[in-house]
C-alpha positions as CSV (number, residue, x, y, z in Angstrom):
1,M,0.0,0.0,0.0
2,N,1.5,3.3,-1.0
3,V,1.3,6.6,0.9
4,H,-1.7,7.9,-1.0
5,Q,-3.6,4.7,-0.3
6,I,-2.8,4.9,3.4
7,I,-4.0,8.5,3.6
8,S,-7.2,7.7,1.8
9,S,-7.9,4.8,4.2
10,I,-7.3,7.0,7.2
11,A,-9.7,9.7,5.8
12,A,-12.4,7.1,5.1
13,V,-12.2,5.8,8.7
14,T,-12.4,9.3,10.1
15,L,-15.4,10.2,7.9
16,S,-17.2,7.0,9.0
17,A,-16.6,8.0,12.7
18,V,-18.1,11.4,12.1
19,V,-21.2,9.9,10.4
20,V,-21.7,7.4,13.2
21,A,-21.4,10.2,15.8
22,L,-24.0,12.4,14.1
23,A,-26.4,9.5,13.8
24,A,-25.9,8.5,17.4
25,G,-26.5,12.0,18.7
26,K,-24.4,11.5,21.7
27,P,-21.8,13.9,23.1
28,D,-19.3,11.1,23.8
29,A,-19.5,9.8,20.2
30,K,-17.5,12.6,18.6
31,P,-14.5,13.2,16.4
32,A,-11.4,14.5,18.0
33,G,-10.0,18.0,17.8
34,N,-12.0,21.2,17.0
35,T,-14.4,19.6,14.6
36,M,-18.0,21.0,15.0
37,R,-20.8,18.5,15.4
38,V,-24.6,18.6,16.0
39,V,-26.0,16.7,18.9
40,T,-29.8,16.2,19.0
41,G,-31.4,15.6,22.4
42,D,-35.0,15.0,23.5
43,N,-35.7,18.7,23.8
44,A,-32.8,20.6,22.3
45,V,-30.2,20.4,19.5
46,S,-26.7,21.7,20.2
47,V,-23.6,22.4,18.2
48,Y,-20.3,21.3,19.9
49,T,-16.7,22.1,19.2
50,G,-14.7,19.4,21.0
51,D,-16.3,19.1,24.5
52,S,-17.6,22.7,24.4
53,E,-21.3,23.5,23.7
54,R,-21.2,26.5,21.4
55,L,-24.9,26.8,20.5
56,R,-28.2,25.3,21.9
57,Y,-31.6,25.4,20.2
58,N,-34.7,24.5,22.2
59,Y,-37.4,22.8,20.0
60,R,-39.5,20.7,22.3
61,G,-41.0,21.4,25.7
62,V,-41.6,25.0,24.5
63,P,-45.3,25.8,24.8
64,F,-45.3,28.6,22.2
65,K,-42.2,28.7,20.0
66,P,-38.8,27.0,19.4
67,Y,-35.9,29.4,19.9
68,L,-32.1,29.7,20.1
69,R,-31.4,29.3,23.8
70,Q,-27.7,30.2,23.8
71,I,-24.7,31.1,21.7
72,V,-21.3,31.7,23.4
73,S,-18.4,33.9,22.4
74,P,-15.1,32.3,21.3
75,N,-14.0,32.4,25.0
76,G,-17.2,30.8,26.1
77,V,-19.1,33.8,27.4
78,G,-22.9,33.4,27.2
79,I,-25.0,36.4,26.1
80,L,-28.7,35.3,25.9
81,R,-31.3,35.3,28.6
82,E,-34.3,33.0,28.8
83,A,-37.8,34.0,30.0
84,P,-37.0,36.8,32.5
85,S,-39.7,37.5,35.0
86,D,-40.5,40.9,33.5
87,H,-41.2,39.4,30.1
88,L,-41.7,35.6,30.3
89,H,-42.2,35.5,26.5
90,H,-38.7,36.8,25.8
91,H,-36.9,33.6,24.8
92,A,-33.2,34.4,24.2
93,L,-33.1,34.7,20.4
94,M,-36.6,34.2,18.9
95,F,-38.4,34.9,15.7
96,A,-42.1,36.0,15.6
97,V,-44.6,38.3,13.9
98,A,-48.4,38.6,13.7
99,V,-50.1,36.7,10.9
100,D,-53.7,37.5,9.8
101,G,-54.2,39.3,13.1
102,V,-52.9,36.4,15.3
103,N,-50.0,37.4,17.6
104,F,-47.2,34.9,17.7
105,W,-44.9,37.2,19.8
106,E,-46.7,37.3,23.2
107,E,-47.8,34.1,24.8
108,R,-51.4,33.9,25.9
109,K,-54.2,31.4,25.1
110,S,-55.5,33.7,22.4
111,N,-52.0,33.8,20.7
112,G,-50.6,31.6,18.0
113,R,-48.0,28.8,18.5
114,Q,-45.0,27.8,16.4
115,V,-45.2,24.0,16.4
116,H,-42.1,21.9,15.7
117,R,-42.8,19.1,13.2
118,S,-39.4,17.6,12.3
119,F,-35.8,18.1,11.5
120,T,-34.7,17.3,7.9
121,G,-31.2,16.4,9.1
122,V,-27.9,17.9,9.9
123,R,-25.3,19.2,7.5
124,D,-21.6,19.7,7.8
125,K,-19.9,21.6,5.0
126,R,-16.5,22.9,4.2
127,S,-15.9,26.0,2.0
128,G,-13.5,28.9,1.7
129,G,-15.0,30.2,5.0
130,G,-14.1,27.0,6.9
131,L,-16.3,24.4,8.5
132,R,-20.0,25.2,8.9
133,T,-22.5,23.0,10.8
134,G,-26.3,23.4,10.9
135,F,-29.7,21.9,10.9
136,T,-33.1,22.6,9.3
137,E,-36.4,22.5,11.1
138,L,-39.9,22.3,9.8
139,L,-42.6,24.2,11.7
140,D,-46.2,25.1,11.5
141,W,-47.5,28.5,12.7
142,V,-50.8,27.5,14.2
143,A,-53.7,29.8,15.3
144,P,-56.1,28.9,18.1
145,K,-59.0,26.6,17.0
146,P,-60.8,26.5,14.6
147,R,-58.4,28.5,12.3
148,G,-55.5,26.1,12.2
149,V,-52.2,26.5,10.3
150,L,-51.6,30.0,9.0
151,L,-48.0,29.6,7.8
152,T,-45.4,26.9,7.3
153,E,-41.7,27.6,8.0
154,R,-38.5,25.9,6.9
155,R,-36.0,27.3,9.5
156,T,-32.3,26.7,9.0
157,I,-29.6,27.6,11.6
158,E,-26.0,27.2,10.7
159,M,-23.0,27.9,12.8
160,H,-19.8,29.0,11.2
161,G,-16.3,28.0,12.2
162,R,-14.0,30.7,13.5
163,D,-12.6,32.7,10.6
164,T,-10.6,35.9,10.3
165,A,-13.5,37.8,11.9
166,G,-12.6,36.0,15.2
167,A,-16.2,35.8,16.2
168,S,-18.8,33.1,17.0
169,M,-21.1,33.4,14.0
170,L,-24.3,31.9,12.9
171,T,-26.8,32.3,10.1
172,W,-30.6,32.2,10.7
173,R,-32.8,31.6,7.7
174,S,-36.5,31.4,7.7
175,R,-38.5,30.4,4.6
176,L,-42.2,31.2,5.2
177,A,-44.9,29.8,2.9
178,L,-48.6,29.3,2.9
179,P,-50.3,25.9,3.7
180,P,-52.2,24.2,0.9
181,G,-55.4,26.0,0.0
182,K,-54.5,29.3,1.6
183,K,-54.1,32.1,-0.9
184,T,-52.7,35.0,1.1
185,A,-51.4,35.9,4.5
186,R,-50.9,39.4,6.0
187,L,-47.9,40.0,8.3
188,T,-48.2,42.8,10.9
189,G,-47.0,43.4,14.4
190,A,-45.6,45.8,16.9
191,H,-42.5,47.9,16.1
192,Y,-40.3,45.3,17.8
193,F,-41.6,42.1,16.1
194,G,-39.0,40.2,14.1
195,L,-35.9,38.3,15.1
196,G,-35.4,39.5,18.7
197,M,-32.7,39.1,21.3
198,R,-32.8,39.4,25.1
199,F,-29.4,39.7,26.8
200,V,-28.2,38.4,30.2
201,P,-28.9,40.7,33.1
202,S,-25.4,42.1,33.4
203,M,-25.7,43.5,29.8
204,D,-28.8,45.5,30.6
205,T,-26.9,48.4,32.0
206,G,-23.8,50.3,30.7
207,G,-24.2,49.1,27.1
208,R,-24.1,51.0,23.9
209,F,-25.7,50.4,20.5
210,D,-24.2,51.3,17.1
211,N,-25.0,50.6,13.5
212,A,-23.6,50.7,10.0
213,T,-24.8,54.3,9.4
214,G,-23.3,55.6,12.7
215,K,-26.5,57.6,13.2
216,D,-29.4,57.5,15.7
217,G,-32.7,56.2,14.5
218,K,-36.2,57.5,15.0
219,V,-37.4,57.5,18.6
220,V,-40.6,55.4,19.0
221,R,-41.0,55.8,22.8
222,G,-38.6,56.2,25.7
223,T,-35.2,54.8,24.7
224,E,-36.8,52.7,22.0
225,K,-35.6,53.5,18.4
226,L,-36.0,52.2,14.9
227,T,-32.9,52.6,12.7
228,P,-32.5,51.4,9.1
229,A,-29.0,49.9,8.6
230,T,-27.3,46.8,7.2
231,W,-26.1,45.8,10.7
232,C,-26.6,46.8,14.3
233,A,-24.2,46.1,17.2
234,Y,-24.4,46.2,21.0
235,F,-21.3,46.7,23.2
236,A,-21.6,45.7,26.8
237,K,-20.2,43.6,29.6
238,A,-21.5,40.1,30.3
239,D,-20.7,39.3,33.9
240,G,-17.8,41.7,33.8
241,K,-16.4,40.5,30.5
242,A,-16.6,42.9,27.5
243,V,-18.4,41.5,24.5
244,T,-19.7,42.8,21.1
245,V,-22.9,41.4,19.6
246,A,-23.8,42.2,16.0
247,M,-26.8,41.3,13.9
248,F,-26.6,41.4,10.1
249,D,-29.4,41.8,7.5
250,H,-28.9,40.0,4.3
251,P,-29.1,42.1,1.1
252,G,-31.6,39.7,-0.4
253,N,-34.1,40.2,2.4
254,P,-37.4,42.1,1.7
255,R,-37.2,45.7,2.8
256,H,-33.4,45.6,3.2
257,P,-31.9,47.2,5.1
258,A,-33.7,46.1,8.2
259,A,-35.3,48.5,10.7
260,W,-33.4,47.7,13.9
261,F,-35.3,48.0,17.1
262,T,-33.1,49.0,20.0
263,M,-33.8,49.9,23.6
264,T,-31.6,50.4,26.7
265,R,-34.1,50.9,29.6
266,P,-35.4,49.3,31.7
267,F,-33.4,46.5,29.9
268,A,-31.5,46.1,26.7
269,Y,-33.1,44.6,23.6
270,L,-32.2,44.2,19.9
271,S,-34.5,43.1,17.1
272,A,-34.3,42.9,13.3
273,T,-37.7,44.1,12.0
274,M,-39.4,44.6,8.6
275,N,-41.2,47.7,10.0
276,L,-44.5,45.8,9.9
277,S,-46.1,48.2,12.4
278,K,-46.0,50.9,9.7
279,K,-46.0,48.8,6.5
280,P,-47.8,45.4,6.7
281,L,-46.7,42.8,4.3
282,T,-49.0,40.6,2.3
283,M,-47.7,37.1,1.2
284,S,-49.2,35.1,-1.7
285,A,-49.2,31.4,-2.2
286,D,-46.9,31.6,-5.2
287,K,-44.2,33.7,-3.5
288,P,-42.7,32.3,-0.3
289,L,-40.9,34.8,1.9
290,T,-37.3,34.2,2.7
291,L,-35.5,36.0,5.5
292,Q,-31.8,35.6,6.3
293,Y,-29.9,37.1,9.2
294,G,-26.4,36.8,10.7
295,L,-25.3,36.9,14.3
296,A,-21.7,37.5,15.4
297,V,-20.4,37.5,19.0
298,W,-16.9,38.8,19.8
299,D,-14.9,38.8,23.0
300,G,-14.0,42.5,23.8
301,H,-15.3,45.7,22.2
302,V,-14.3,45.5,18.6
303,Q,-14.0,48.5,16.2
304,R,-16.8,49.4,13.7
305,D,-14.6,48.7,10.7
306,R,-14.1,45.1,12.0
307,I,-17.9,44.6,12.2
308,E,-18.3,46.1,8.7
309,K,-15.7,43.8,7.3
310,A,-17.4,40.8,8.9
311,Y,-20.8,41.9,7.6
312,K,-19.5,42.3,4.0
313,K,-17.8,38.9,4.1
314,W,-20.9,37.2,5.4
315,A,-23.3,39.0,3.0
316,T,-21.2,38.3,-0.1
317,S,-19.7,34.9,0.5
318,P,-21.2,31.4,0.2
319,S,-21.5,31.3,4.0
320,G,-24.3,33.8,3.6
321,T,-26.3,31.8,1.1
322,A,-25.2,28.2,1.4
323,V,-28.0,27.3,3.8
324,I,-30.6,28.1,1.1
325,D,-32.5,24.9,0.3
326,K,-34.5,25.0,-3.0
327,K,-36.9,22.2,-1.9
């Protein structure tokens, strides 16, 4: 056996081990080193690098909506807060709007529910941007009886390997469509409806927002603002450790750039919105709605030009579009 045959044999064995680990869904059945992998549990799906959980997504045991429970910085600092007592419906990083008058943001008996149906599998990919690992979930947006399903969603979350940006980074993609027999759907909501993020308590004070334009947005009430920009960032300290959190709006999104909702009192909040409170959006059966956002978390307070560079790379590289599934 020559050298090339030996290398090929080793690669085949390694690949087989990775496939077995993914199929088993067990943290102890994993490849060595810094390879990312997806682990699916009874109630959550996680992305690990080595022994470290980098991302966790809760999909079962959630009465109203699946959501991203946690993502950590490269140094392991968590930034997301789950169901604080002041707003129990704030679930870390969550996506919700109102559909045909049914509110999917708040959580009361009269509100809608996003119901997990299945995962279509996990995907591990390599490209010029490095290793990326993700999963796709199928959901139904269900109104209280007797109305039934108002929307279907194909939600893909993909975590990127560390690249020159030096951040923990993910892409969130939601493809919204109408169920069979439904001709239209009208999306509306409060000025903060969209992909929203609640931070850990230590980040509620002393933080600062910035965006790609460097300008303040329009005040809605109190410290609440709406600012159109390609990205928006929050600089704060999580349990005494400086972090920078930035959200990106993909150029292919409807109404790009996003209208970023920000607030600093009585707590900090960031949300990517389509400004539905001012301009409702009507979907039709022949035109599904695709939304794609990025999230980057750095250790330390990084410069604006570094965020801009990361945004442009994400928005123009395959890592920003590779999760799109034509099915």
